[in-house]
Structure formats: C-alpha cells, structure tokens
N, C-alpha and C positions, 0 to 999 in steps of 0.2 A: 444235698451238702454244697455248701458254698466257702469260699475261702473269703473273709472280710477283713479288709486293711485299713485302720485308723493312723495317720500320719499325723503325730503332734510334735511340738519344737524339741522333745530331748527325746521322744521314742516315738518309733512306728511298732505298732501292736497287731498281730497276725493271730487270725483263729479261724478255725473250719468251725462250721456251724450248722445244725440244720432244724427242721420244727423242734424236734425231740431232746438234745441235748448240745453244748457245745464240747466239741472232741479236745481242743486245747486251745492254750492262749499264750505265746511267745513274743518278746520285745526286744527290738533290735534299735540300735543306737540310729538317733537320725543325722545324717550325714550328706550335708549340702552338694559335696564334690562329688559324692561317687556314682559312677555310669550307670545305664541300662542293665548292662549285664552285668554289674557287681551284685544291684539290687535282685536280677535275677537268680543268681546262684544263691544269694540268700535265701530266698523264698523257694528253692528246690532243697538247698540243703534242710529247711524246716519242715517242710511236708515230706521228704527224707526219713527225717528224725522221728516222727510220728506214724511212719509208715503208712500215709494216704500217697495215693497214686494221681497225678494230676488230671488224667485221663477220667477218673470218678468224680470230679468236682463238676456242678453241672454251670459253674462262670464264678464270677467275682465281684465284688464291690468295694470301691475307695471314699473314705471321707479323711478330707486334707483342712489343716490350718497352715501348710506350708505350701504355698503355689508352686515357689520355683523347684521341687519336685515330683511334684502330682502326678504330672505326665511321664516323668522317669518312670516311675515305679507304677503307674499303669502300663506302659509298655514292656514294662519288665514281668510283671503279671501275665500279661498275654502271651509273651515269648515261653512261659514254662505251659500257661493252661492251653494256650492253641484257642481260646475263645475270647471274645468281646468282656472288657471289664468296664463294669458303670461306674462312674465318678460322680460323688452328690454333688451337685450344683441347679444353675436356673436351667429350668426345663422338667427338673427330676420330681417326681411325684412323691410327694413323703404324707399327706393328709394331715398336717398338722397345721392348726388355726395360729399364727403368728400375730400378736396385738404389740408389736413394737414400731418404735419412730419408721425405723428402716429395717424391715424383715429379712432383707438381701445380706443384712451384717454377722446376721446368727451363725456361727461357726455351726459348717457340717456335723462335726463331732456332738454338740449341743443336739443338735434337731434330734440325731439318734437315740441320744440319750431320752429326749422326752417322747419319743415314739415308742421306745420299747416301755418308757414309765407308766405311760398312758395305758399301754395294753396289757400290763402286768400287774398293777396297783392301782389301789382307788385314791382317786382325787377328790379333793384338791392334795397339790404335794408340791416339794424339794427335793430338786435333786443336785447333791454334792459331788464334783467330778474334781480328786486330789490327783492334779498333776503338774506340769511345771508353773501353771497358775491354779488358784481353788475357783471353779466355777460353780455359781447356785442358778438353778434354774426352777423357774416358778412356775407352777400350772395351776389355774383356778380351778373350781368345783366343774366347769362346763368345759375343761379339758383345752381351754386355750393357754396357749405361751404367754405369761403377761409381762416377762421383764425376769431380771435377775441382780446376779452381784457377780464381780471379779476382783479377787484379791491374791496377794503374792502368795506363790503356794510353798509349802515345806521347807524344800530345797532350798529357794530363793532365799527365803529367811534366814535360814540357816549358814546360805554363803555370807551372805550381807555381814550377818555376825562374827563370822572369822573373818573376813576380808577387813572389814574395819576396825577389828580390836585385837593389838598385836598381840598380847595377851593368852589370845585364845586359840588353839588349833582345831582341825578338822576334827569331826566326829560321826560314827555311822545313826543311825537311826534305831539302835537295838533299844528295848524296853531297861529305862532305870529301876534301882533295885528299889529306889523310893522315890517318893514325890518331894520330898525336901532333902536336898543334895547335900553330900557330905565333903566333896572336893569338885573342882572345875568341871572334870567332864560330866558329872555326876546330876549336876549345877544346869547345865545345856542340855543335857539329854532331857531332863524333865522340865525344862523352859518350854522346848522345841516342841514334845509331844503334849504335853498339859495343856497349854496355852494355845496349839492346833484344835484339842479336843473342845477346850472352853469355847473358842469362837464358832463352831459349830452348835454348840448348847446355844448360846447366847444369840447368834443368826436366827435358828428356830424359834426361838424365843418370840424374837422383833418381828420377824415375817407372819407368825401365827397372830400377832398382835396387829399387825398392819392390814392382814385378809380379813382378822374378825372371825377365826374359826380352827380347830385342830388341824394340822395336816400329816400328810405323811411325810416322813424322811427318809430320804434312799442315799447311799454314798457309793461312789464308784471310782474308778481311778487306780494308778498304779500304787499310791501312797494310801490307799484308805484303809487297808489293813493293817496298817501300823497307827493309826490315828484313833478310828472309830471305838476299839476297844476301852479307850478311856473317856469316850461320851457319857455324860450322866443322862441326856434324851435318847429316847430309843432310836434308832437309827437302823434302817436295812441296809447289809451290805450286799451287793449286785456286783461283784467284779465282772460277770458277764452281759451287764446292760447293753454299753454299746455294740457288741455283737449283735446282739439280739436286736437290735434297733437296725443295725443294718442289713439283717437278714429280713424284715418287715419292709425294708423299704424294699430292698430287690424284688420281693414277692409283688410290691404293689407294681411295679414295672416291668415285670414281666408275664 
C-alpha cells in the first residue's frame, strides 16, 4: 500500500491505495503559506483517522500543479513515512505517449488520470476531471494522449455569477427540486448543474464527431459526483482514477 497525494489549486487529495483497492480518499485545502510541519501534522492525522500506521506504507507519490508547495508537501510526507517520496516530473517513467506540441506542459494529474484510464478502460476515451477547472483528456484508439480541453470549473462559474450579479447570493451545489426553477435559488442551482451536465454531453458529441468513432467517457474529480448524474450521455464515474494512476506510475519507477 502507498500514500498517493495530488496537489491541486483548491484541494490536496490524499489516499492510500494498493493493487486491490483504494482504502480512503480525503481532501485538504491547498494553503500555500503552510509550513512543512503543518502539512506533516495533516497527513499524520488523516492516516490516524483511517487507522493506517505510517510504517505499513511502502512509500508515497505526489502529483502537483502547485509548484510553490510541491516540495513542502514532499518533505512533510517523508517526515511521517520515513521513506522517499516520488514526485511526478521530468525523469519519472509513466509509459504515456503524449502527442502534444509541448508534452512537458501536460499536468501531472492529467498524466496520472490518463495512465489509469488506459489501464482500466477501452480506448479511444475522454476523461473529464471536474476540479477548479474542468479538463478533458483525449486518448486515441492507439492509446496516445492526443490533446484535450480546459474550461472554467463549476465553482469558478458559480462564483463569477454571484460576484458579478448584485442581487444573487451564494448557493451550494445541492440538487434542485426541478429543472425549471420557481425562485432565484432554484434557478441558480438548476442553471449551474444542468448547464455543466449539458456541457459534458455536448463535448462528448463534438469530440466523437472529430475523432470519427464512439468513445468511452470517464469522469473524475471532486465535483464529478454532483454533475454526472444529470448527464444524458453514458459517463463512467471513477473517483479513484487519479490515485490508481499514481499507483501505476509508482510501480513503474520501483
């Protein structure tokens, strides 16, 4: 079993995973001013809550899109585990053939998603990761990563709506009672959830048209559980995808 850590712009995802299952997934707030000791305490508390002793872990791996704190979290993990922590980056084997203008620009979280997607699902495929931004990774029938999309995430869109319309207040992302809202709150919830789901449906249609064949659609990320149930197209929900990809990459480098 290993500790897998994904450092995102809004959340840090922690999970323990082995070849058989994911034991837990927890999320911490990404705080750039935290010190190594503070993150070490966070990691230790999460492991304690789930009854996992650090000495039982064979190691750890990190993917990160926040370089300012990558090595702070790395040192924190090593302080708790007393073992070297692998950070995805140049020189780390992942087995993914990236056919983009600059492969080095591809985020390590998207690399991990794609590695797990190829291992578990039928290509060609597209992977939606619903986080701070919504990303779409496109993998062709030969299992090459050929490109994708990035567009504003659900919370970014919601925050922009409430900040720029003085009569609208903040809302949660609970399911609306009906698609046609009868008051401002219902209208906002319906608009955010159904427009996000419709965007996924429409993107699947357009990418399949561009590729010229049906594709497997997979969704992951913190907000995927809230949006995918409202999609009309078939979308596989896999909340563990990133952690499984990190495990595969860890194994390739050990």
